[in-house]
N, CA, C and O atoms as CSV, one atom per row, in Angstrom:
chain,resi,resn,atom,element,x,y,z
A,1,MET,N,N,-57.062,1.620,32.578
A,1,MET,CA,C,-57.997,2.254,33.306
A,1,MET,C,C,-58.633,3.298,32.363
A,1,MET,O,O,-57.814,3.993,31.762
A,2,ILE,N,N,-59.929,3.538,32.122
A,2,ILE,CA,C,-60.496,4.691,31.100
A,2,ILE,C,C,-61.443,5.359,31.991
A,2,ILE,O,O,-61.945,4.850,32.993
A,3,ASN,N,N,-61.615,6.354,31.616
A,3,ASN,CA,C,-62.607,7.290,32.191
A,3,ASN,C,C,-64.115,7.469,31.446
A,3,ASN,O,O,-64.280,7.888,30.300
A,4,ILE,N,N,-65.097,7.074,32.323
A,4,ILE,CA,C,-66.586,7.058,31.861
A,4,ILE,C,C,-67.219,8.206,32.247
A,4,ILE,O,O,-67.137,8.522,33.434
A,5,LYS,N,N,-67.888,8.954,31.424
A,5,LYS,CA,C,-68.855,10.083,32.014
A,5,LYS,C,C,-70.278,9.414,31.980
A,5,LYS,O,O,-70.819,8.975,30.965
A,6,ALA,N,N,-70.704,9.408,33.029
A,6,ALA,CA,C,-72.124,8.862,33.342
A,6,ALA,C,C,-73.012,9.906,34.523
A,6,ALA,O,O,-72.334,10.749,35.110
A,7,ASP,N,N,-74.052,9.844,34.740
A,7,ASP,CA,C,-74.759,10.432,35.725
A,7,ASP,C,C,-74.385,11.840,36.135
A,7,ASP,O,O,-74.624,12.338,37.236
A,8,ARG,N,N,-73.638,12.546,34.905
A,8,ARG,CA,C,-72.881,13.808,35.210
A,8,ARG,C,C,-71.720,14.017,36.048
A,8,ARG,O,O,-71.348,15.058,36.588
A,9,LYS,N,N,-71.045,12.492,36.079
A,9,LYS,CA,C,-69.873,12.338,36.934
A,9,LYS,C,C,-69.010,11.761,35.956
A,9,LYS,O,O,-69.491,11.240,34.949
A,10,THR,N,N,-67.688,11.808,36.171
A,10,THR,CA,C,-66.473,11.025,35.687
A,10,THR,C,C,-66.129,9.644,36.412
A,10,THR,O,O,-65.584,9.687,37.515
A,11,TYR,N,N,-66.401,8.564,35.886
A,11,TYR,CA,C,-65.873,7.247,36.810
A,11,TYR,C,C,-64.499,6.708,36.170
A,11,TYR,O,O,-64.459,6.253,35.027
A,12,PRO,N,N,-63.565,6.787,36.870
A,12,PRO,CA,C,-62.409,5.956,36.536
A,12,PRO,C,C,-62.707,4.341,36.579
A,12,PRO,O,O,-63.047,3.695,37.571
A,13,VAL,N,N,-62.547,3.981,35.586
A,13,VAL,CA,C,-62.961,2.479,35.484
A,13,VAL,C,C,-61.865,1.364,34.817
A,13,VAL,O,O,-61.482,1.453,33.650
A,14,VAL,N,N,-61.408,0.256,35.792
A,14,VAL,CA,C,-60.428,-0.532,35.455
A,14,VAL,C,C,-61.072,-1.338,34.207
A,14,VAL,O,O,-62.209,-1.807,34.253
A,15,ILE,N,N,-60.282,-1.434,33.180
A,15,ILE,CA,C,-60.561,-2.076,31.772
A,15,ILE,C,C,-61.104,-3.593,32.293
A,15,ILE,O,O,-62.191,-4.064,31.959
A,16,ASP,N,N,-60.230,-4.188,33.084
A,16,ASP,CA,C,-60.543,-5.613,33.406
A,16,ASP,C,C,-61.881,-5.801,34.030
A,16,ASP,O,O,-62.337,-6.940,33.923
A,17,ASP,N,N,-62.673,-4.843,34.715
A,17,ASP,CA,C,-63.780,-4.625,35.574
A,17,ASP,C,C,-65.086,-4.701,34.429
A,17,ASP,O,O,-66.224,-5.036,34.758
A,18,ILE,N,N,-64.655,-4.292,32.916
A,18,ILE,CA,C,-65.818,-4.265,32.102
A,18,ILE,C,C,-66.332,-5.603,31.732
A,18,ILE,O,O,-65.418,-6.183,31.145
A,19,VAL,N,N,-67.122,-6.169,31.790
A,19,VAL,CA,C,-67.818,-7.209,31.258
A,19,VAL,C,C,-68.098,-7.406,29.836
A,19,VAL,O,O,-67.625,-8.318,29.158
A,20,PHE,N,N,-69.005,-6.370,29.369
A,20,PHE,CA,C,-69.389,-5.882,28.055
A,20,PHE,C,C,-69.968,-4.639,27.995
A,20,PHE,O,O,-70.416,-4.015,28.956
A,21,ILE,N,N,-69.948,-4.259,26.731
A,21,ILE,CA,C,-70.587,-2.747,26.437
A,21,ILE,C,C,-71.788,-3.410,25.545
A,21,ILE,O,O,-71.715,-4.299,24.697
A,22,GLU,N,N,-72.980,-2.636,26.048
A,22,GLU,CA,C,-74.084,-2.746,25.194
A,22,GLU,C,C,-74.759,-1.363,24.634
A,22,GLU,O,O,-74.996,-0.481,25.460
A,23,SER,N,N,-75.062,-1.157,23.308
A,23,SER,CA,C,-75.365,0.018,22.431
A,23,SER,C,C,-77.187,-0.351,22.767
A,23,SER,O,O,-77.738,-1.452,22.754
A,24,LEU,N,N,-77.747,0.927,23.032
A,24,LEU,CA,C,-79.153,1.170,23.250
A,24,LEU,C,C,-79.317,2.567,22.640
A,24,LEU,O,O,-79.228,3.604,23.298
A,25,GLY,N,N,-79.538,2.510,21.465
A,25,GLY,CA,C,-79.870,3.922,20.613
A,25,GLY,C,C,-79.066,5.004,20.990
A,25,GLY,O,O,-77.855,4.813,20.876
A,26,ASP,N,N,-79.456,6.159,21.437
A,26,ASP,CA,C,-78.475,7.096,21.802
A,26,ASP,C,C,-77.695,7.057,23.082
A,26,ASP,O,O,-76.976,7.974,23.475
A,27,TYR,N,N,-77.918,5.800,23.764
A,27,TYR,CA,C,-77.091,5.610,25.197
A,27,TYR,C,C,-76.420,4.407,24.921
A,27,TYR,O,O,-76.767,3.681,23.989
A,28,THR,N,N,-75.207,4.073,25.887
A,28,THR,CA,C,-74.437,3.093,25.946
A,28,THR,C,C,-74.569,2.544,27.330
A,28,THR,O,O,-74.616,3.356,28.254
A,29,LYS,N,N,-74.639,1.188,27.601
A,29,LYS,CA,C,-74.665,1.030,29.110
A,29,LYS,C,C,-73.280,-0.005,28.830
A,29,LYS,O,O,-72.955,-0.611,27.808
A,30,VAL,N,N,-72.629,0.068,30.168
A,30,VAL,CA,C,-71.443,-0.201,30.244
A,30,VAL,C,C,-71.479,-1.270,31.460
A,30,VAL,O,O,-71.521,-0.874,32.625
A,31,HIS,N,N,-71.459,-2.842,31.082
A,31,HIS,CA,C,-71.689,-3.588,32.301
A,31,HIS,C,C,-70.498,-3.867,32.914
A,31,HIS,O,O,-69.601,-4.454,32.308
A,32,LEU,N,N,-70.378,-3.463,34.205
A,32,LEU,CA,C,-69.191,-3.724,34.875
A,32,LEU,C,C,-69.378,-4.887,35.641
A,32,LEU,O,O,-70.451,-5.472,35.495
A,33,ARG,N,N,-68.433,-5.405,36.544
A,33,ARG,CA,C,-68.520,-6.458,37.450
A,33,ARG,C,C,-69.769,-6.032,38.439
A,33,ARG,O,O,-70.843,-6.634,38.409
A,34,GLU,N,N,-69.540,-5.089,39.186
A,34,GLU,CA,C,-70.318,-4.812,40.304
A,34,GLU,C,C,-71.535,-3.920,39.971
A,34,GLU,O,O,-72.520,-3.978,40.707
A,35,LYS,N,N,-71.517,-3.040,38.825
A,35,LYS,CA,C,-72.471,-2.157,38.657
A,35,LYS,C,C,-72.708,-1.996,36.691
A,35,LYS,O,O,-72.308,-2.777,35.828
A,36,VAL,N,N,-73.309,-0.993,36.560
A,36,VAL,CA,C,-73.894,-0.712,35.288
A,36,VAL,C,C,-73.796,0.759,34.903
A,36,VAL,O,O,-74.577,1.447,35.560
A,37,LEU,N,N,-73.072,1.424,34.041
A,37,LEU,CA,C,-72.939,2.464,33.866
A,37,LEU,C,C,-73.721,3.142,32.685
A,37,LEU,O,O,-73.287,2.554,31.695
A,38,ILE,N,N,-74.527,3.950,32.317
A,38,ILE,CA,C,-75.226,4.547,31.273
A,38,ILE,C,C,-74.536,5.776,30.790
A,38,ILE,O,O,-74.585,6.741,31.552
A,39,THR,N,N,-73.980,5.897,29.797
A,39,THR,CA,C,-73.456,6.964,29.008
A,39,THR,C,C,-74.052,7.322,27.993
A,39,THR,O,O,-74.836,6.485,27.545
A,40,ASN,N,N,-73.940,8.614,27.260
A,40,ASN,CA,C,-74.233,8.926,25.868
A,40,ASN,C,C,-73.129,8.925,24.988
A,40,ASN,O,O,-73.226,9.590,23.956
A,41,GLU,N,N,-71.805,8.113,25.285
A,41,GLU,CA,C,-70.770,7.880,24.270
A,41,GLU,C,C,-71.031,6.542,23.504
A,41,GLU,O,O,-71.236,5.472,24.076
A,42,ASN,N,N,-71.004,6.711,22.192
A,42,ASN,CA,C,-71.374,5.673,21.471
A,42,ASN,C,C,-70.399,4.255,21.449
A,42,ASN,O,O,-69.348,4.256,22.091
A,43,ILE,N,N,-70.743,3.280,20.813
A,43,ILE,CA,C,-69.975,2.001,21.460
A,43,ILE,C,C,-68.727,1.974,20.434
A,43,ILE,O,O,-67.650,1.405,20.615
A,44,SER,N,N,-69.084,2.637,19.450
A,44,SER,CA,C,-67.587,2.550,18.575
A,44,SER,C,C,-66.483,3.433,19.148
A,44,SER,O,O,-65.310,3.361,18.782
A,45,SER,N,N,-66.903,4.192,19.988
A,45,SER,CA,C,-65.669,5.153,20.555
A,45,SER,C,C,-65.209,4.355,21.967
A,45,SER,O,O,-64.219,4.691,22.618
A,46,PHE,N,N,-65.905,3.488,22.246
A,46,PHE,CA,C,-65.108,2.618,23.442
A,46,PHE,C,C,-64.587,1.448,22.382
A,46,PHE,O,O,-63.543,1.011,22.866
A,47,GLU,N,N,-64.777,1.005,21.580
A,47,GLU,CA,C,-64.282,-0.023,20.753
A,47,GLU,C,C,-62.619,0.466,20.327
A,47,GLU,O,O,-61.606,-0.232,20.371
A,48,GLU,N,N,-62.746,1.765,19.953
A,48,GLU,CA,C,-61.407,2.511,19.586
A,48,GLU,C,C,-60.461,2.558,20.915
A,48,GLU,O,O,-59.299,2.162,21.009
A,49,ARG,N,N,-61.104,3.023,21.697
A,49,ARG,CA,C,-60.414,3.280,23.316
A,49,ARG,C,C,-59.972,2.248,23.824
A,49,ARG,O,O,-58.861,2.317,24.349
A,50,LEU,N,N,-60.651,1.055,23.830
A,50,LEU,CA,C,-60.198,-0.320,24.596
A,50,LEU,C,C,-59.278,-1.160,23.838
A,50,LEU,O,O,-59.333,-0.962,22.624
A,51,PRO,N,N,-58.448,-2.042,24.225
A,51,PRO,CA,C,-57.508,-2.544,23.696
A,51,PRO,C,C,-58.175,-3.907,22.629
A,51,PRO,O,O,-58.976,-4.724,23.081
A,52,ALA,N,N,-57.885,-3.928,21.798
A,52,ALA,CA,C,-58.632,-4.936,20.613
A,52,ALA,C,C,-58.224,-6.307,21.053
A,52,ALA,O,O,-58.878,-7.320,20.800
A,53,SER,N,N,-57.133,-6.279,21.708
A,53,SER,CA,C,-56.602,-7.963,22.014
A,53,SER,C,C,-57.636,-8.319,23.332
A,53,SER,O,O,-57.630,-9.491,23.711
A,54,ASP,N,N,-58.231,-7.665,23.808
A,54,ASP,CA,C,-59.119,-7.956,24.958
A,54,ASP,C,C,-60.337,-7.749,24.610
A,54,ASP,O,O,-61.142,-8.020,25.501
A,55,PHE,N,N,-60.785,-7.361,23.624
A,55,PHE,CA,C,-62.389,-7.247,23.324
A,55,PHE,C,C,-62.981,-7.401,22.021
A,55,PHE,O,O,-62.450,-6.644,21.208
A,56,ILE,N,N,-63.872,-8.099,21.552
A,56,ILE,CA,C,-64.363,-8.344,20.605
A,56,ILE,C,C,-65.801,-7.852,20.113
A,56,ILE,O,O,-66.776,-8.258,20.744
A,57,ARG,N,N,-65.986,-7.017,19.044
A,57,ARG,CA,C,-67.158,-6.854,18.612
A,57,ARG,C,C,-67.999,-8.012,18.091
A,57,ARG,O,O,-67.669,-8.648,17.090
A,58,ALA,N,N,-68.987,-8.240,18.731
A,58,ALA,CA,C,-69.594,-9.744,18.317
A,58,ALA,C,C,-71.054,-9.549,17.647
A,58,ALA,O,O,-71.622,-10.498,17.106
A,59,HIS,N,N,-71.697,-8.091,17.730
A,59,HIS,CA,C,-73.024,-7.567,17.137
A,59,HIS,C,C,-72.781,-6.333,17.423
A,59,HIS,O,O,-72.017,-5.960,18.313
A,60,ARG,N,N,-73.574,-5.457,16.502
A,60,ARG,CA,C,-73.624,-4.176,16.353
A,60,ARG,C,C,-73.800,-3.416,17.511
A,60,ARG,O,O,-73.368,-2.269,17.617
A,61,SER,N,N,-74.464,-4.052,18.450
A,61,SER,CA,C,-75.007,-3.799,19.755
A,61,SER,C,C,-74.244,-4.064,21.161
A,61,SER,O,O,-74.433,-3.539,22.258
A,62,TYR,N,N,-73.181,-5.203,20.699
A,62,TYR,CA,C,-72.149,-5.592,21.914
A,62,TYR,C,C,-70.823,-5.651,21.439
A,62,TYR,O,O,-70.381,-6.030,20.355
A,63,LEU,N,N,-70.240,-5.183,22.503
A,63,LEU,CA,C,-68.719,-5.108,22.650
A,63,LEU,C,C,-68.548,-5.873,23.787
A,63,LEU,O,O,-69.170,-5.611,24.816
A,64,ILE,N,N,-67.569,-7.029,23.686
A,64,ILE,CA,C,-67.357,-8.161,24.818
A,64,ILE,C,C,-66.121,-8.124,25.202
A,64,ILE,O,O,-65.219,-7.879,24.402
A,65,ALA,N,N,-65.890,-8.379,26.571
A,65,ALA,CA,C,-64.650,-8.443,27.100
A,65,ALA,C,C,-64.008,-10.018,26.882
A,65,ALA,O,O,-64.575,-10.784,27.661
A,66,LEU,N,N,-63.292,-10.505,26.292
A,66,LEU,CA,C,-63.114,-11.966,26.256
A,66,LEU,C,C,-62.585,-12.701,27.619
A,66,LEU,O,O,-62.606,-13.929,27.708
A,67,LYS,N,N,-62.170,-11.967,28.540
A,67,LYS,CA,C,-61.740,-12.228,29.611
A,67,LYS,C,C,-62.978,-13.001,30.378
A,67,LYS,O,O,-62.838,-13.939,31.162
A,68,HIS,N,N,-64.095,-12.457,30.015
A,68,HIS,CA,C,-65.668,-12.728,30.910
A,68,HIS,C,C,-66.291,-13.624,29.807
A,68,HIS,O,O,-67.487,-13.800,30.038
A,69,VAL,N,N,-65.968,-14.091,28.964
A,69,VAL,CA,C,-66.662,-15.103,28.245
A,69,VAL,C,C,-66.547,-16.450,28.884
A,69,VAL,O,O,-65.494,-16.997,29.212
A,70,ASN,N,N,-67.783,-16.925,29.023
A,70,ASN,CA,C,-67.823,-18.167,30.046
A,70,ASN,C,C,-67.944,-19.516,28.818
A,70,ASN,O,O,-67.217,-20.509,28.854
A,71,SER,N,N,-68.860,-19.308,27.932
A,71,SER,CA,C,-69.032,-20.253,26.951
A,71,SER,C,C,-69.821,-19.650,25.631
A,71,SER,O,O,-70.461,-18.600,25.694
A,72,PHE,N,N,-69.706,-20.390,24.502
A,72,PHE,CA,C,-70.112,-19.989,23.211
A,72,PHE,C,C,-70.749,-21.189,22.308
A,72,PHE,O,O,-70.654,-22.397,22.525
A,73,ASN,N,N,-71.362,-20.596,21.335
A,73,ASN,CA,C,-71.771,-21.532,20.115
A,73,ASN,C,C,-72.027,-21.009,19.137
A,73,ASN,O,O,-71.767,-19.812,19.017
A,74,ALA,N,N,-72.618,-21.720,18.114
A,74,ALA,CA,C,-72.675,-20.728,16.824
A,74,ALA,C,C,-73.360,-19.871,16.423
A,74,ALA,O,O,-73.348,-19.312,15.326
A,75,GLU,N,N,-74.365,-19.635,17.805
A,75,GLU,CA,C,-75.223,-18.531,17.639
A,75,GLU,C,C,-75.111,-17.375,18.546
A,75,GLU,O,O,-75.566,-16.277,18.225
A,76,ALA,N,N,-74.527,-17.587,19.652
A,76,ALA,CA,C,-74.463,-16.671,20.665
A,76,ALA,C,C,-73.084,-17.228,21.558
A,76,ALA,O,O,-72.521,-18.319,21.475
A,77,VAL,N,N,-72.722,-15.870,22.572
A,77,VAL,CA,C,-71.880,-16.008,23.468
A,77,VAL,C,C,-72.399,-15.808,24.833
A,77,VAL,O,O,-73.218,-14.907,25.019
A,78,ASP,N,N,-71.904,-16.755,26.069
A,78,ASP,CA,C,-72.495,-16.439,27.226
A,78,ASP,C,C,-71.342,-15.424,27.896
A,78,ASP,O,O,-70.219,-15.893,28.081
A,79,VAL,N,N,-71.599,-14.132,28.233
A,79,VAL,CA,C,-70.605,-13.289,28.960
A,79,VAL,C,C,-71.305,-12.977,30.246
A,79,VAL,O,O,-72.455,-12.546,30.331
A,80,GLY,N,N,-70.549,-13.220,31.168
A,80,GLY,CA,C,-71.114,-12.987,32.711
A,80,GLY,C,C,-72.580,-13.298,32.798
A,80,GLY,O,O,-73.308,-12.498,33.385
A,81,GLY,N,N,-73.069,-14.372,32.274
A,81,GLY,CA,C,-73.887,-15.071,32.501
A,81,GLY,C,C,-74.980,-14.624,31.876
A,81,GLY,O,O,-76.083,-15.046,32.224
A,82,LYS,N,N,-74.841,-13.648,30.799
A,82,LYS,CA,C,-76.027,-13.221,29.879
A,82,LYS,C,C,-75.483,-13.485,28.395
A,82,LYS,O,O,-74.428,-13.115,27.880
A,83,GLU,N,N,-76.627,-14.305,27.827
A,83,GLU,CA,C,-76.269,-14.881,26.322
A,83,GLU,C,C,-76.492,-13.470,25.282
A,83,GLU,O,O,-77.491,-12.756,25.194
A,84,LEU,N,N,-75.587,-13.399,24.776
A,84,LEU,CA,C,-75.637,-12.384,23.600
A,84,LEU,C,C,-75.494,-12.839,22.386
A,84,LEU,O,O,-74.575,-13.646,22.248
A,85,PRO,N,N,-76.245,-12.521,21.257
A,85,PRO,CA,C,-76.037,-13.153,20.061
A,85,PRO,C,C,-74.965,-12.506,19.137
A,85,PRO,O,O,-74.486,-11.385,19.310
A,86,PHE,N,N,-74.708,-13.218,18.303
A,86,PHE,CA,C,-73.786,-12.835,17.145
A,86,PHE,C,C,-74.243,-12.085,16.040
A,86,PHE,O,O,-75.136,-12.674,15.430
A,87,GLY,N,N,-73.957,-11.064,15.608
A,87,GLY,CA,C,-74.449,-10.059,14.535
A,87,GLY,C,C,-73.822,-10.999,12.923
A,87,GLY,O,O,-72.768,-11.629,12.839
A,88,ARG,N,N,-74.601,-10.852,12.103
A,88,ARG,CA,C,-74.572,-11.318,10.727
A,88,ARG,C,C,-72.930,-10.760,10.520
A,88,ARG,O,O,-71.981,-11.535,10.397
A,89,VAL,N,N,-72.823,-9.365,10.509
A,89,VAL,CA,C,-71.624,-8.855,9.973
A,89,VAL,C,C,-70.440,-9.170,10.712
A,89,VAL,O,O,-69.374,-9.062,10.105
A,90,TYR,N,N,-70.420,-9.627,12.191
A,90,TYR,CA,C,-69.426,-9.590,13.131
A,90,TYR,C,C,-69.124,-11.042,13.574
A,90,TYR,O,O,-68.242,-11.321,14.386
A,91,LYS,N,N,-70.057,-12.080,12.876
A,91,LYS,CA,C,-69.975,-13.477,13.466
A,91,LYS,C,C,-68.870,-13.855,13.109
A,91,LYS,O,O,-68.054,-14.092,14.000
A,92,GLN,N,N,-68.483,-14.032,11.732
A,92,GLN,CA,C,-67.246,-14.932,11.416
A,92,GLN,C,C,-65.995,-14.266,12.328
A,92,GLN,O,O,-65.313,-15.055,12.982
A,93,VAL,N,N,-65.747,-13.121,12.372
A,93,VAL,CA,C,-64.492,-12.797,12.996
A,93,VAL,C,C,-64.670,-12.820,14.597
A,93,VAL,O,O,-63.721,-12.903,15.377
A,94,ALA,N,N,-65.913,-12.742,14.942
A,94,ALA,CA,C,-65.806,-12.940,16.530
A,94,ALA,C,C,-65.508,-14.476,16.851
A,94,ALA,O,O,-64.841,-14.939,17.776
A,95,GLN,N,N,-66.170,-15.117,15.859
A,95,GLN,CA,C,-66.197,-16.685,16.303
A,95,GLN,C,C,-64.502,-17.058,15.815
A,95,GLN,O,O,-63.981,-18.080,16.261
A,96,SER,N,N,-63.977,-16.431,15.177
A,96,SER,CA,C,-62.723,-17.054,14.709
A,96,SER,C,C,-61.590,-16.532,16.029
A,96,SER,O,O,-60.700,-17.241,16.498
A,97,ARG,N,N,-61.851,-15.401,16.360
A,97,ARG,CA,C,-61.171,-14.876,17.552
A,97,ARG,C,C,-61.598,-15.585,19.062
A,97,ARG,O,O,-60.859,-15.343,20.016
A,98,LEU,N,N,-62.535,-16.269,19.220
A,98,LEU,CA,C,-62.920,-16.938,20.210
A,98,LEU,C,C,-62.360,-18.521,20.019
A,98,LEU,O,O,-62.116,-19.265,20.970
A,99,LYS,N,N,-62.220,-18.853,18.715
A,99,LYS,CA,C,-62.015,-20.418,18.724
A,99,LYS,C,C,-60.343,-20.159,18.948
A,99,LYS,O,O,-59.729,-20.889,19.726
A,100,ALA,N,N,-59.895,-19.448,18.466
A,100,ALA,CA,C,-58.299,-19.206,18.721
A,100,ALA,C,C,-57.952,-19.066,19.920
A,100,ALA,O,O,-56.883,-19.535,20.313
A,101,MET,N,N,-58.835,-18.355,20.777
A,101,MET,CA,C,-58.589,-18.323,22.417
A,101,MET,C,C,-58.639,-19.368,23.056
A,101,MET,O,O,-57.944,-19.512,24.063
A,102,THR,N,N,-59.551,-20.414,22.568
A,102,THR,CA,C,-59.695,-21.536,23.270
A,102,THR,C,C,-59.343,-22.855,22.734
A,102,THR,O,O,-59.458,-23.934,23.316
A,103,ASN,N,N,-58.857,-22.612,21.433
A,103,ASN,CA,C,-58.258,-24.199,20.589
A,103,ASN,C,C,-59.264,-25.072,20.603
A,103,ASN,O,O,-59.008,-26.239,20.307
A,104,ILE,N,N,-60.651,-24.681,20.958
A,104,ILE,CA,C,-61.645,-25.906,21.080
A,104,ILE,C,C,-62.522,-25.507,19.882
A,104,ILE,O,O,-62.998,-24.374,19.814
A,105,PRO,N,N,-62.717,-26.363,19.013
A,105,PRO,CA,C,-63.976,-26.047,17.870
A,105,PRO,C,C,-65.312,-26.394,18.446
A,105,PRO,O,O,-65.539,-27.247,19.304
A,106,PHE,N,N,-66.143,-25.619,17.858
A,106,PHE,CA,C,-67.483,-25.863,18.228
A,106,PHE,C,C,-68.265,-26.237,17.312
A,106,PHE,O,O,-67.779,-26.435,16.198
A,107,ASP,N,N,-69.872,-26.462,17.560
A,107,ASP,CA,C,-70.817,-26.465,16.571
A,107,ASP,C,C,-71.186,-25.780,15.480
A,107,ASP,O,O,-71.995,-24.893,15.750
A,108,GLU,N,N,-70.900,-25.860,14.366
A,108,GLU,CA,C,-71.321,-24.827,13.460
A,108,GLU,C,C,-72.930,-24.624,13.673
A,108,GLU,O,O,-73.540,-23.787,13.008
């Protein structure tokens, strides 16, 4: 469980409920199973606070929960029904983690 400050409140959030985290300039959207929280905490601080074994940084704007990955290809990953692109800097590491997770090769 982590605490997220949003809307002048603190929300205790179960880590398994986080689908993905999206950076939007000065704000960050935390996409949960049931709702979205908007906070001014940056995406890097979430990356530090969340278990590295359960999350991957696929793009400078996206931190993805591996548990919620539906599918992926060479260009993007489908998480919770939303297709998120791989960023050039993060692509190789993210794809390696996804390949290891599934043991299924995919088209380059």
